[in-house]
C-alpha positions as CSV (number, residue, x, y, z in Angstrom):
1,M,60.7,9.1,-42.8
2,S,58.0,8.3,-44.7
3,E,54.5,8.9,-44.3
4,S,51.8,8.4,-43.1
5,K,48.7,8.9,-44.5
6,G,45.3,6.5,-44.9
7,P,42.4,6.7,-42.2
8,V,42.6,7.4,-38.7
9,L,43.0,4.3,-36.7
10,A,41.8,4.0,-32.5
11,L,43.6,1.8,-30.3
12,T,43.3,1.6,-26.1
13,M,45.8,1.2,-23.9
14,G,43.8,-0.8,-21.7
15,D,44.3,-1.3,-18.2
16,A,47.4,1.3,-17.3
17,A,48.9,-1.7,-14.5
18,G,47.9,-4.7,-17.0
19,V,49.9,-5.5,-19.9
20,G,48.0,-3.2,-21.6
21,P,50.6,-0.8,-22.6
22,E,53.2,-3.3,-23.5
23,V,50.9,-5.1,-26.2
24,C,50.2,-1.5,-27.1
25,V,54.2,-0.3,-27.7
26,K,54.9,-4.2,-28.6
27,A,51.7,-3.3,-31.4
28,L,53.6,-0.2,-32.0
29,A,56.7,-0.6,-33.6
30,Q,56.3,-3.2,-35.8
31,K,57.2,-2.0,-39.3
32,D,54.9,-1.5,-41.6
33,T,52.6,0.6,-38.9
34,G,50.8,3.8,-40.4
35,I,51.8,2.9,-43.6
36,Q,48.0,2.7,-44.5
37,Y,46.5,4.3,-41.8
38,R,46.8,6.3,-39.0
39,P,47.8,5.7,-35.4
40,V,46.1,6.5,-32.3
41,V,46.7,5.8,-29.0
42,L,44.0,6.0,-25.8
43,G,45.6,6.2,-22.7
44,D,47.9,7.2,-20.2
45,L,50.9,8.9,-21.7
46,E,53.8,8.1,-19.2
47,N,52.5,4.5,-19.0
48,L,52.8,4.1,-22.6
49,E,56.4,5.1,-21.9
50,R,57.5,2.7,-19.6
51,A,56.4,0.2,-22.1
52,L,59.2,1.0,-24.7
53,Q,62.0,-0.7,-22.5
54,F,60.0,-4.0,-23.6
55,V,60.4,-2.9,-27.4
56,P,64.1,-2.3,-29.1
57,E,65.1,1.4,-29.8
58,A,65.5,0.8,-33.4
59,T,61.7,-0.3,-33.2
60,R,60.6,1.9,-30.6
61,P,57.7,3.8,-32.0
62,R,58.0,7.9,-30.5
63,F,54.9,9.7,-28.9
64,S,52.9,12.6,-29.3
65,L,50.5,14.1,-26.7
66,S,47.1,14.8,-28.9
67,A,44.0,17.5,-28.2
68,G,42.4,14.9,-30.7
69,L,41.9,12.9,-32.9
70,P,44.4,14.3,-35.9
71,D,43.2,14.7,-39.5
72,P,44.0,11.7,-41.6
73,S,43.8,14.2,-45.0
74,I,47.3,16.2,-43.0
75,P,50.2,14.1,-43.9
76,K,51.9,13.0,-40.5
77,E,55.8,11.3,-40.1
78,R,55.7,7.8,-39.9
79,G,56.4,6.4,-36.0
80,T,55.5,9.2,-34.7
81,I,51.9,8.1,-32.5
82,A,49.6,11.0,-31.1
83,V,48.3,10.3,-28.1
84,I,44.8,10.9,-26.6
85,Q,45.5,11.2,-22.9
86,P,42.3,10.5,-20.0
87,E,42.2,13.3,-17.8
88,P,43.5,12.6,-14.9
89,A,46.9,12.1,-16.0
90,L,47.2,8.1,-13.7
91,G,51.0,9.5,-12.9
92,N,52.9,6.4,-11.7
93,V,50.6,3.2,-11.7
94,E,52.4,0.4,-10.1
95,P,52.2,-2.8,-12.9
96,G,50.2,-6.2,-11.9
97,K,48.4,-4.1,-9.1
98,L,44.7,-4.3,-9.4
99,S,43.2,-0.6,-8.2
100,A,39.6,1.7,-9.2
101,E,41.3,4.3,-10.8
102,T,44.1,2.1,-13.4
103,G,40.3,0.1,-14.1
104,R,38.2,3.1,-14.6
105,A,40.0,5.7,-16.9
106,A,40.7,1.8,-18.3
107,V,37.4,1.8,-19.8
108,G,36.7,6.5,-19.8
């Protein structure tokens, strides 16, 4: 896989119980993701990984937890997306079920 360079583009996952994780994963699965920018997701890793079921296996991005924004001057393998997770992690969220916990996590 080629390297990803350029500015960092941070995306928020949105509400973990809503369509946010699915929309985020589908956007990141596009073939041109990471060519001119370095995507970073602000959201819950477990729920992003659960949303991978909505993307064909061949185009699924890989996620890795990150302590902060990546240095845009250091090349990184395309296809691996840094995830900055809010604390505490949300854990098991029931998709489609509203909760104050997932709402608070969506707005930080």
